[in-house]
C-alpha positions in Angstrom: 77.4 82.6 75.3 81.1 83.1 75.3 83.1 80.0 75.9 86.3 80.6 77.9 89.1 78.1 78.4 92.3 78.3 80.5 95.3 76.9 78.7 99.1 77.1 78.9 100.4 80.1 77.1 101.4 79.3 73.5 104.0 81.2 71.4 101.3 83.1 69.5 99.8 84.4 72.8 103.1 86.1 73.9 102.4 89.5 72.3 98.9 89.7 73.7 100.1 88.8 77.2 102.8 91.4 77.0 100.2 94.0 76.0 98.0 93.0 78.9 101.0 93.5 81.2 101.4 97.0 79.8 97.7 97.9 80.1 97.6 96.6 83.7 100.7 98.6 84.6 99.1 101.8 83.2 95.9 101.1 85.1 97.8 100.7 88.3 99.8 103.8 87.7 96.6 105.8 87.0 95.2 104.5 90.3 98.2 105.8 92.1 99.5 102.3 92.9 103.2 101.8 92.6 103.0 98.2 91.4 104.1 96.8 88.1 106.0 99.9 87.2 109.5 100.1 85.7 108.7 97.7 82.8 107.7 94.7 85.0 106.2 92.3 84.3 107.7 92.0 80.9 108.7 89.6 78.1 111.5 88.1 80.1 109.3 87.3 83.1 106.8 85.8 80.8 109.5 83.7 79.1 110.6 82.4 82.5 107.0 81.5 83.4 106.7 79.6 80.1 110.0 77.8 80.6 108.7 76.7 84.1 105.4 75.6 82.4 103.5 77.9 84.7 102.2 80.6 82.3 98.4 80.5 81.5 96.0 82.4 79.5 92.2 82.5 79.6 91.1 82.6 75.9 87.7 83.0 74.2 86.4 80.9 71.4 88.5 83.0 68.9 91.7 82.2 70.9 91.9 85.8 72.0 93.7 86.4 75.3 91.2 87.7 77.9 93.3 87.2 81.0 96.7 85.8 82.0 98.5 84.6 85.1 101.4 82.5 86.3 101.0 79.5 88.6 104.3 78.1 89.8 104.7 75.0 91.9 107.9 76.1 93.7 108.8 77.8 96.9 108.9 81.6 96.5 112.1 82.9 98.0 110.3 86.2 98.8 107.9 84.2 101.0 110.5 82.7 103.3 110.2 85.7 105.6 106.8 87.0 106.6 106.3 89.8 109.1 103.4 90.7 111.3 101.8 87.4 110.7 102.6 83.8 109.6 101.9 81.3 106.9 99.6 78.5 108.1 101.2 75.7 106.0 104.6 74.8 104.6 105.8 73.5 101.3 104.7 72.3 98.8 102.5 75.1 97.7 101.6 76.9 94.5 102.1 80.6 93.9 100.0 82.9 91.7 101.7 85.8 90.1 101.1 88.3 87.3 97.3 88.0 87.2 95.7 90.5 84.9 92.5 90.8 82.8 92.0 92.6 79.5 90.6 96.0 80.5 87.7 95.7 78.0 86.6 92.5 79.8 86.6 93.5 83.4 83.7 92.8 85.8 82.9 89.5 84.1 84.4 87.2 86.7 87.5 86.3 84.6 90.0 87.0 87.4 88.0 84.9 89.8 87.9 82.1 87.2 91.7 82.3 86.9 92.3 82.3 90.6 89.9 79.4 91.2 91.6 77.4 88.4 94.9 78.0 90.2 93.4 76.7 93.5 92.0 73.6 91.7 95.4 72.9 90.1 97.1 73.2 93.5 94.7 70.6 94.8 95.2 68.3 91.8 99.0 68.6 92.2 98.8 67.7 96.0 100.0 71.1 97.2 99.3 72.1 100.7 97.8 75.3 99.4 98.1 78.3 97.2 99.7 81.7 97.9 99.5 85.1 96.3 100.6 88.7 97.2 99.5 92.2 96.2 100.4 95.8 96.8 98.9 97.3 100.1 97.1 99.9 98.0 95.6 97.5 95.4 92.2 97.2 97.0 90.6 95.7 94.0 93.0 92.8 94.0 92.7 92.4 97.7 88.9 92.1 97.3 89.3 89.5 94.6 91.7 87.5 96.6 89.5 87.4 99.7 86.4 86.7 97.6 88.2 83.6 96.3 88.7 82.3 99.8 92.3 83.5 100.5 93.2 84.8 103.9 95.6 87.6 104.8 98.7 86.2 106.4 101.2 89.1 106.8 103.8 91.3 105.1 106.3 90.0 102.5 109.0 91.9 100.6 109.5 91.1 97.0 112.0 92.4 94.4 113.7 95.7 95.4 112.3 95.3 98.9 108.8 96.3 97.8 106.2 95.7 100.5 103.3 93.3 99.6 100.5 91.7 101.5 100.7 87.9 101.5 97.6 85.7 101.3 97.1 82.0 101.2 94.3 79.4 100.8 94.7 75.9 102.1 93.9 73.0 99.8 91.1 70.7 101.0 
């Protein structure tokens, strides 16, 4: 049985995480989804997540990166305005960004494991809840988010005025 652990991203994981970003961007492009294009996410966004102590990797027993995500305990400026809906709680909250899984390891529940870890961390850190957003065409991510107990809240606009669907899950 494979033993998987979620840990903070270490310097020796950086290249693997950047490769996952590239693979995820190609996958999205091939699905006709205009998300994570134009060299984002990238090394710089990863470095910022690491500096904020919010970059995580899910590694196997060989310390190989199987999935990655950012969990940040800060207000997301892009979430200040939400259209055609509303958030059900205020600060403090955690935000999940840049969640992706190694394409050779899909359909093993790794993304769900990462998202549930994020929810648990939000609870441990006394957050009111956890938020995440995704592209309106990214049906796989929407399914994952909802499967993990997140509820659709409305429309948010991220960098370059890109439309995203915002979701949240209250902490218990």
